[in-house]
LUMMAR-792306 format. One record per atom (N, C-alpha, C): x, y, z; residue in three letters. Coordinates in nm, 2 decimals, always signed. Last residue first. Example, Ala and Ser with C-alpha at 12.3 -4.5 7.8 and 13.67 -1.06 7.14 Angstrom:
% residues 2
<<+1.28, -0.22, +0.71>, 'SER'>;
<<+1.37, -0.11, +0.71>, 'SER'>;
<<+1.29, +0.00, +0.79>, 'SER'>;
<<+1.32, -0.57, +0.78>, 'ALA'>;
<<+1.23, -0.45, +0.78>, 'ALA'>;
<<+1.32, -0.33, +0.78>, 'ALA'>;
//
This chain:
% residues 117
<<-5.20, +1.36, -2.22>, 'ILE'>;
<<-5.09, +1.31, -2.30>, 'ILE'>;
<<-5.12, +1.23, -2.39>, 'ILE'>;
<<-5.43, +1.41, -2.06>, 'ARG'>;
<<-5.39, +1.50, -2.15>, 'ARG'>;
<<-5.28, +1.45, -2.24>, 'ARG'>;
<<-5.41, +1.21, -1.87>, 'ARG'>;
<<-5.51, +1.19, -1.97>, 'ARG'>;
<<-5.49, +1.28, -2.09>, 'ARG'>;
<<-5.20, +1.32, -1.70>, 'LEU'>;
<<-5.18, +1.21, -1.78>, 'LEU'>;
<<-5.28, +1.17, -1.89>, 'LEU'>;
<<-5.36, +1.52, -1.59>, 'GLY'>;
<<-5.23, +1.56, -1.68>, 'GLY'>;
<<-5.20, +1.44, -1.76>, 'GLY'>;
<<-5.53, +1.39, -1.44>, 'CYS'>;
<<-5.57, +1.49, -1.54>, 'CYS'>;
<<-5.47, +1.50, -1.65>, 'CYS'>;
<<-5.37, +1.27, -1.27>, 'GLN'>;
<<-5.44, +1.19, -1.34>, 'GLN'>;
<<-5.49, +1.27, -1.46>, 'GLN'>;
<<-5.25, +1.48, -1.12>, 'VAL'>;
<<-5.15, +1.39, -1.20>, 'VAL'>;
<<-5.25, +1.32, -1.30>, 'VAL'>;
<<-5.49, +1.59, -0.99>, 'ARG'>;
<<-5.40, +1.68, -1.10>, 'ARG'>;
<<-5.33, +1.59, -1.18>, 'ARG'>;
<<-5.55, +1.38, -0.83>, 'GLU'>;
<<-5.62, +1.40, -0.95>, 'GLU'>;
<<-5.58, +1.51, -1.05>, 'GLU'>;
<<-5.32, +1.38, -0.66>, 'LEU'>;
<<-5.35, +1.27, -0.75>, 'LEU'>;
<<-5.44, +1.30, -0.87>, 'LEU'>;
<<-5.36, +1.63, -0.54>, 'LEU'>;
<<-5.25, +1.61, -0.61>, 'LEU'>;
<<-5.27, +1.50, -0.71>, 'LEU'>;
<<-5.61, +1.57, -0.40>, 'ALA'>;
<<-5.61, +1.68, -0.50>, 'ALA'>;
<<-5.48, +1.67, -0.59>, 'ALA'>;
<<-5.53, +1.37, -0.22>, 'ARG'>;
<<-5.63, +1.34, -0.32>, 'ARG'>;
<<-5.62, +1.46, -0.44>, 'ARG'>;
<<-5.22, +1.30, -0.12>, 'ASP'>;
<<-5.30, +1.41, -0.12>, 'ASP'>;
<<-5.40, +1.38, -0.24>, 'ASP'>;
<<-5.15, +0.97, +0.04>, 'PRO'>;
<<-5.13, +1.09, -0.08>, 'PRO'>;
<<-5.25, +1.17, -0.08>, 'PRO'>;
<<-5.06, +0.94, +0.37>, 'ARG'>;
<<-5.14, +0.91, +0.27>, 'ARG'>;
<<-5.13, +1.01, +0.16>, 'ARG'>;
<<-4.93, +1.03, +0.60>, 'GLY'>;
<<-4.85, +0.97, +0.50>, 'GLY'>;
<<-4.93, +0.92, +0.39>, 'GLY'>;
<<-5.08, +1.18, +0.76>, 'THR'>;
<<-5.09, +1.05, +0.79>, 'THR'>;
<<-5.00, +0.96, +0.70>, 'THR'>;
<<-4.89, +1.50, +0.85>, 'GLY'>;
<<-5.01, +1.40, +0.81>, 'GLY'>;
<<-4.99, +1.25, +0.83>, 'GLY'>;
<<-4.67, +1.73, +0.73>, 'HIS'>;
<<-4.75, +1.66, +0.85>, 'HIS'>;
<<-4.86, +1.58, +0.79>, 'HIS'>;
<<-4.59, +1.81, +0.48>, 'GLY'>;
<<-4.49, +1.80, +0.58>, 'GLY'>;
<<-4.55, +1.73, +0.71>, 'GLY'>;
<<-4.66, +1.90, +0.18>, 'PRO'>;
<<-4.70, +1.77, +0.26>, 'PRO'>;
<<-4.59, +1.75, +0.35>, 'PRO'>;
<<-4.56, +2.23, +0.19>, 'GLY'>;
<<-4.62, +2.11, +0.14>, 'GLY'>;
<<-4.66, +2.01, +0.22>, 'GLY'>;
<<-4.27, +2.32, +0.38>, 'TYR'>;
<<-4.38, +2.35, +0.29>, 'TYR'>;
<<-4.43, +2.24, +0.21>, 'TYR'>;
<<-4.12, +2.37, +0.69>, 'VAL'>;
<<-4.17, +2.27, +0.59>, 'VAL'>;
<<-4.28, +2.33, +0.52>, 'VAL'>;
<<-3.83, +2.55, +0.79>, 'ARG'>;
<<-3.98, +2.55, +0.77>, 'ARG'>;
<<-4.00, +2.43, +0.66>, 'ARG'>;
<<-3.59, +2.50, +1.05>, 'ILE'>;
<<-3.63, +2.49, +0.91>, 'ILE'>;
<<-3.78, +2.50, +0.91>, 'ILE'>;
<<-3.58, +2.55, +1.32>, 'ARG'>;
<<-3.48, +2.59, +1.24>, 'ARG'>;
<<-3.49, +2.58, +1.09>, 'ARG'>;
<<-3.76, +2.43, +1.50>, 'GLY'>;
<<-3.80, +2.56, +1.43>, 'GLY'>;
<<-3.68, +2.62, +1.35>, 'GLY'>;
<<-3.74, +2.19, +1.58>, 'GLN'>;
<<-3.67, +2.30, +1.65>, 'GLN'>;
<<-3.68, +2.43, +1.60>, 'GLN'>;
<<-3.87, +2.03, +1.40>, 'ASP'>;
<<-3.91, +2.03, +1.54>, 'ASP'>;
<<-3.86, +2.15, +1.62>, 'ASP'>;
<<-3.70, +2.07, +1.18>, 'ALA'>;
<<-3.83, +2.13, +1.17>, 'ALA'>;
<<-3.90, +2.15, +1.31>, 'ALA'>;
<<-3.48, +1.93, +1.27>, 'LEU'>;
<<-3.47, +2.08, +1.25>, 'LEU'>;
<<-3.61, +2.13, +1.23>, 'LEU'>;
<<-3.60, +1.68, +1.27>, 'ASP'>;
<<-3.54, +1.73, +1.40>, 'ASP'>;
<<-3.53, +1.89, +1.38>, 'ASP'>;
<<-3.65, +1.66, +1.00>, 'GLY'>;
<<-3.75, +1.65, +1.10>, 'GLY'>;
<<-3.71, +1.71, +1.24>, 'GLY'>;
<<-3.40, +1.66, +0.89>, 'LEU'>;
<<-3.48, +1.76, +0.87>, 'LEU'>;
<<-3.60, +1.76, +0.96>, 'LEU'>;
<<-3.29, +1.40, +1.01>, 'LEU'>;
<<-3.22, +1.53, +1.05>, 'LEU'>;
<<-3.32, +1.65, +1.01>, 'LEU'>;
<<-3.46, +1.23, +0.88>, 'VAL'>;
<<-3.46, +1.24, +1.03>, 'VAL'>;
<<-3.40, +1.37, +1.06>, 'VAL'>;
<<-3.41, +1.27, +0.60>, 'ARG'>;
<<-3.54, +1.29, +0.66>, 'ARG'>;
<<-3.56, +1.31, +0.82>, 'ARG'>;
<<-3.15, +1.19, +0.60>, 'VAL'>;
<<-3.18, +1.35, +0.58>, 'VAL'>;
<<-3.32, +1.36, +0.62>, 'VAL'>;
<<-3.16, +0.92, +0.64>, 'VAL'>;
<<-3.11, +1.01, +0.73>, 'VAL'>;
<<-3.14, +1.16, +0.73>, 'VAL'>;
<<-3.31, +0.84, +0.41>, 'GLY'>;
<<-3.36, +0.82, +0.55>, 'GLY'>;
<<-3.30, +0.91, +0.64>, 'GLY'>;
<<-3.13, +0.92, +0.20>, 'LEU'>;
<<-3.26, +0.99, +0.21>, 'LEU'>;
<<-3.31, +0.98, +0.36>, 'LEU'>;
<<-2.79, +0.94, +0.26>, 'PRO'>;
<<-2.90, +0.87, +0.25>, 'PRO'>;
<<-3.03, +0.96, +0.27>, 'PRO'>;
<<-2.61, +1.23, +0.10>, 'MET'>;
<<-2.65, +1.15, +0.22>, 'MET'>;
<<-2.77, +1.06, +0.20>, 'MET'>;
<<-2.52, +1.41, -0.06>, 'LYS'>;
<<-2.47, +1.27, -0.07>, 'LYS'>;
<<-2.49, +1.20, +0.04>, 'LYS'>;
<<-2.61, +1.68, -0.06>, 'LEU'>;
<<-2.52, +1.64, +0.05>, 'LEU'>;
<<-2.47, +1.49, +0.04>, 'LEU'>;
<<-2.76, +1.66, -0.29>, 'LEU'>;
<<-2.66, +1.76, -0.29>, 'LEU'>;
<<-2.56, +1.73, -0.18>, 'LEU'>;
<<-2.96, +1.46, -0.23>, 'ALA'>;
<<-2.88, +1.44, -0.33>, 'ALA'>;
<<-2.75, +1.54, -0.33>, 'ALA'>;
<<-3.11, +1.56, +0.01>, 'SER'>;
<<-3.03, +1.43, +0.00>, 'SER'>;
<<-2.91, +1.42, -0.11>, 'SER'>;
<<-3.20, +1.79, -0.12>, 'VAL'>;
<<-3.11, +1.80, -0.01>, 'VAL'>;
<<-3.02, +1.68, +0.01>, 'VAL'>;
<<-3.37, +1.68, -0.31>, 'GLU'>;
<<-3.25, +1.77, -0.35>, 'GLU'>;
<<-3.15, +1.77, -0.24>, 'GLU'>;
<<-3.55, +1.55, -0.15>, 'ALA'>;
<<-3.47, +1.47, -0.25>, 'ALA'>;
<<-3.36, +1.55, -0.29>, 'ALA'>;
<<-3.67, +1.76, -0.03>, 'VAL'>;
<<-3.60, +1.68, +0.06>, 'VAL'>;
<<-3.51, +1.59, -0.04>, 'VAL'>;
<<-3.61, +2.08, -0.21>, 'SER'>;
<<-3.70, +1.96, -0.18>, 'SER'>;
<<-3.61, +1.85, -0.10>, 'SER'>;
<<-3.57, +2.42, -0.10>, 'ARG'>;
<<-3.53, +2.30, -0.17>, 'ARG'>;
<<-3.61, +2.17, -0.14>, 'ARG'>;
<<-3.51, +2.76, -0.12>, 'LEU'>;
<<-3.62, +2.66, -0.11>, 'LEU'>;
<<-3.57, +2.53, -0.18>, 'LEU'>;
<<-3.20, +2.85, +0.03>, 'LYS'>;
<<-3.29, +2.84, -0.08>, 'LYS'>;
<<-3.39, +2.74, -0.06>, 'LYS'>;
<<-3.09, +2.77, +0.27>, 'ARG'>;
<<-3.13, +2.91, +0.26>, 'ARG'>;
<<-3.22, +2.93, +0.13>, 'ARG'>;
<<-3.03, +2.50, +0.28>, 'CYS'>;
<<-3.18, +2.54, +0.28>, 'CYS'>;
<<-3.21, +2.68, +0.29>, 'CYS'>;
<<-2.76, +2.49, +0.31>, 'LEU'>;
<<-2.81, +2.46, +0.19>, 'LEU'>;
<<-2.96, +2.50, +0.16>, 'LEU'>;
<<-2.75, +2.56, +0.59>, 'GLY'>;
<<-2.69, +2.64, +0.49>, 'GLY'>;
<<-2.75, +2.62, +0.35>, 'GLY'>;
<<-2.87, +2.33, +0.70>, 'VAL'>;
<<-2.93, +2.48, +0.73>, 'VAL'>;
<<-2.87, +2.57, +0.62>, 'VAL'>;
<<-2.69, +2.14, +0.61>, 'ILE'>;
<<-2.83, +2.12, +0.59>, 'ILE'>;
<<-2.90, +2.26, +0.59>, 'ILE'>;
<<-2.46, +2.21, +0.74>, 'ALA'>;
<<-2.46, +2.20, +0.59>, 'ALA'>;
<<-2.60, +2.21, +0.54>, 'ALA'>;
<<-2.54, +2.20, +1.01>, 'GLY'>;
<<-2.50, +2.32, +0.95>, 'GLY'>;
<<-2.50, +2.32, +0.79>, 'GLY'>;
<<-2.56, +1.91, +1.01>, 'ILE'>;
<<-2.67, +2.00, +1.04>, 'ILE'>;
<<-2.64, +2.14, +0.98>, 'ILE'>;
<<-2.30, +1.82, +0.96>, 'GLU'>;
<<-2.40, +1.79, +0.86>, 'GLU'>;
<<-2.53, +1.88, +0.89>, 'GLU'>;
<<-2.16, +1.88, +1.19>, 'PRO'>;
<<-2.15, +1.96, +1.07>, 'PRO'>;
<<-2.25, +1.95, +0.96>, 'PRO'>;
<<-2.38, +1.86, +1.49>, 'LEU'>;
<<-2.31, +1.81, +1.36>, 'LEU'>;
<<-2.28, +1.90, +1.25>, 'LEU'>;
<<-2.39, +2.13, +1.72>, 'GLY'>;
<<-2.41, +2.01, +1.67>, 'GLY'>;
<<-2.32, +1.95, +1.56>, 'GLY'>;
<<-2.32, +2.46, +1.62>, 'ARG'>;
<<-2.40, +2.38, +1.70>, 'ARG'>;
<<-2.40, +2.23, +1.64>, 'ARG'>;
<<-2.19, +2.66, +1.46>, 'GLY'>;
<<-2.11, +2.59, +1.56>, 'GLY'>;
<<-2.19, +2.51, +1.66>, 'GLY'>;
<<-2.47, +2.80, +1.36>, 'ALA'>;
<<-2.34, +2.81, +1.35>, 'ALA'>;
<<-2.29, +2.75, +1.47>, 'ALA'>;
<<-2.76, +2.82, +1.36>, 'ALA'>;
<<-2.70, +2.70, +1.34>, 'ALA'>;
<<-2.55, +2.69, +1.34>, 'ALA'>;
<<-2.83, +3.09, +1.39>, 'ASP'>;
<<-2.85, +3.00, +1.49>, 'ASP'>;
<<-2.79, +2.87, +1.47>, 'ASP'>;
<<-2.76, +3.18, +1.13>, 'ALA'>;
<<-2.68, +3.22, +1.24>, 'ALA'>;
<<-2.71, +3.15, +1.38>, 'ALA'>;
<<-2.96, +3.09, +0.98>, 'GLU'>;
<<-2.83, +3.03, +0.95>, 'GLU'>;
<<-2.74, +3.06, +1.06>, 'GLU'>;
<<-3.20, +3.20, +1.03>, 'GLY'>;
<<-3.19, +3.08, +1.08>, 'GLY'>;
<<-3.04, +3.02, +1.06>, 'GLY'>;
<<-3.26, +3.44, +0.90>, 'GLY'>;
<<-3.19, +3.46, +1.03>, 'GLY'>;
<<-3.16, +3.32, +1.10>, 'GLY'>;
<<-3.57, +3.32, +0.78>, 'PRO'>;
<<-3.46, +3.43, +0.78>, 'PRO'>;
<<-3.38, +3.44, +0.93>, 'PRO'>;
<<-3.57, +2.95, +0.78>, 'PRO'>;
<<-3.63, +3.09, +0.80>, 'PRO'>;
<<-3.52, +3.21, +0.81>, 'PRO'>;
<<-3.47, +2.74, +0.53>, 'THR'>;
<<-3.42, +2.80, +0.66>, 'THR'>;
<<-3.50, +2.93, +0.67>, 'THR'>;
<<-3.70, +2.50, +0.39>, 'GLN'>;
<<-3.62, +2.63, +0.39>, 'GLN'>;
<<-3.59, +2.68, +0.50>, 'GLN'>;
<<-3.84, +2.24, +0.19>, 'VAL'>;
<<-3.79, +2.29, +0.32>, 'VAL'>;
<<-3.70, +2.39, +0.29>, 'VAL'>;
<<-4.10, +2.06, +0.03>, 'PHE'>;
<<-3.99, +2.16, +0.04>, 'PHE'>;
<<-3.96, +2.21, +0.17>, 'PHE'>;
<<-4.15, +1.71, -0.09>, 'THR'>;
<<-4.16, +1.81, +0.02>, 'THR'>;
<<-4.06, +1.91, +0.02>, 'THR'>;
<<-4.09, +1.51, -0.24>, 'GLU'>;
<<-4.12, +1.64, -0.31>, 'GLU'>;
<<-4.15, +1.75, -0.21>, 'GLU'>;
<<-4.04, +1.29, -0.08>, 'LEU'>;
<<-3.95, +1.33, -0.17>, 'LEU'>;
<<-3.96, +1.47, -0.22>, 'LEU'>;
<<-4.19, +1.38, +0.23>, 'GLN'>;
<<-4.18, +1.30, +0.11>, 'GLN'>;
<<-4.08, +1.36, +0.03>, 'GLN'>;
<<-4.20, +1.36, +0.57>, 'LEU'>;
<<-4.12, +1.44, +0.46>, 'LEU'>;
<<-4.10, +1.35, +0.34>, 'LEU'>;
<<-4.39, +1.39, +0.80>, 'VAL'>;
<<-4.40, +1.29, +0.70>, 'VAL'>;
<<-4.32, +1.39, +0.57>, 'VAL'>;
<<-4.28, +1.44, +1.14>, 'HIS'>;
<<-4.31, +1.50, +1.00>, 'HIS'>;
<<-4.31, +1.38, +0.89>, 'HIS'>;
<<-4.31, +1.21, +1.33>, 'GLY'>;
<<-4.36, +1.36, +1.35>, 'GLY'>;
<<-4.39, +1.43, +1.21>, 'GLY'>;
<<-4.01, +1.06, +1.24>, 'CYS'>;
<<-4.14, +1.06, +1.31>, 'CYS'>;
<<-4.18, +1.21, +1.32>, 'CYS'>;
<<-3.76, +0.84, +1.11>, 'PRO'>;
<<-3.84, +0.96, +1.10>, 'PRO'>;
<<-3.97, +0.96, +1.18>, 'PRO'>;
<<-3.58, +0.65, +1.35>, 'ALA'>;
<<-3.65, +0.65, +1.22>, 'ALA'>;
<<-3.73, +0.79, +1.22>, 'ALA'>;
<<-3.26, +0.63, +1.50>, 'ARG'>;
<<-3.39, +0.68, +1.50>, 'ARG'>;
<<-3.45, +0.68, +1.36>, 'ARG'>;
<<-2.98, +0.59, +1.52>, 'GLY'>;
<<-3.07, +0.48, +1.49>, 'GLY'>;
<<-3.22, +0.51, +1.48>, 'GLY'>;
<<-2.86, +0.84, +1.54>, 'GLY'>;
<<-2.88, +0.74, +1.66>, 'GLY'>;
<<-2.97, +0.63, +1.65>, 'GLY'>;
<<-2.82, +0.97, +1.33>, 'THR'>;
<<-2.95, +0.98, +1.37>, 'THR'>;
<<-2.97, +0.90, +1.51>, 'THR'>;
<<-2.55, +0.95, +1.25>, 'PHE'>;
<<-2.61, +1.07, +1.24>, 'PHE'>;
<<-2.74, +1.08, +1.33>, 'PHE'>;
<<-2.52, +0.66, +1.27>, 'SER'>;
<<-2.46, +0.74, +1.36>, 'SER'>;
<<-2.51, +0.88, +1.37>, 'SER'>;
<<-2.65, +0.56, +1.05>, 'TYR'>;
<<-2.72, +0.54, +1.19>, 'TYR'>;
<<-2.65, +0.64, +1.29>, 'TYR'>;
<<-2.46, +0.56, +0.84>, 'PRO'>;
<<-2.59, +0.66, +0.84>, 'PRO'>;
<<-2.65, +0.66, +0.99>, 'PRO'>;
<<-2.12, +0.56, +0.94>, 'ARG'>;
<<-2.25, +0.49, +0.92>, 'ARG'>;
<<-2.36, +0.58, +0.94>, 'ARG'>;
<<-1.86, +0.73, +0.77>, 'VAL'>;
<<-1.94, +0.73, +0.90>, 'VAL'>;
<<-2.08, +0.66, +0.87>, 'VAL'>;
<<-1.55, +0.63, +0.67>, 'ARG'>;
<<-1.69, +0.64, +0.63>, 'ARG'>;
<<-1.77, +0.65, +0.76>, 'ARG'>;
<<-1.24, +0.78, +0.66>, 'ALA'>;
<<-1.34, +0.70, +0.73>, 'ALA'>;
<<-1.47, +0.73, +0.69>, 'ALA'>;
<<-1.05, +0.81, +0.36>, 'ALA'>;
<<-1.13, +0.88, +0.45>, 'ALA'>;
<<-1.23, +0.77, +0.52>, 'ALA'>;
<<-0.73, +0.64, +0.36>, 'THR'>;
<<-0.87, +0.66, +0.28>, 'THR'>;
<<-0.95, +0.73, +0.41>, 'THR'>;
<<-0.40, +0.73, +0.33>, 'ARG'>;
<<-0.51, +0.69, +0.41>, 'ARG'>;
<<-0.65, +0.73, +0.34>, 'ARG'>;
<<-0.11, +0.60, +0.17>, 'ALA'>;
<<-0.22, +0.71, +0.17>, 'ALA'>;
<<-0.34, +0.66, +0.25>, 'ALA'>;
<<+0.05, +0.41, +0.16>, 'GLY'>;
<<+0.05, +0.49, +0.28>, 'GLY'>;
<<-0.04, +0.60, +0.28>, 'GLY'>;
<<+0.05, +0.23, -0.06>, 'SER'>;
<<+0.11, +0.36, -0.07>, 'SER'>;
<<+0.12, +0.44, +0.05>, 'SER'>;
<<+0.09, -0.12, +0.00>, 'MET'>;
<<+0.00, +0.01, -0.01>, 'MET'>;
<<+0.08, +0.13, +0.00>, 'MET'>;
//
């Protein structure tokens, strides 16, 4: 071996303590955003990934986009975003609370659009 060290990989459950998402139903298309002044609140607290999420969400982003841009598993991002939403450090727009059942109006719009094709 060349002596070059590879970066240690952190297991996804280490970010979340093995927790599953609860409280918020954060679907792929759910939008999140840091409220005005929320970035300053995140400075120097907790995991660096939390700061990265808060900084990234200065612009309105979907949950899928946050996961892809940070190259983190979707399940981990959902848990961390749920924690941030509970703390008021991000805002959730769209289907963020609920039973996890699809929105009927959304399904009807999709069906109508498919018929037009």
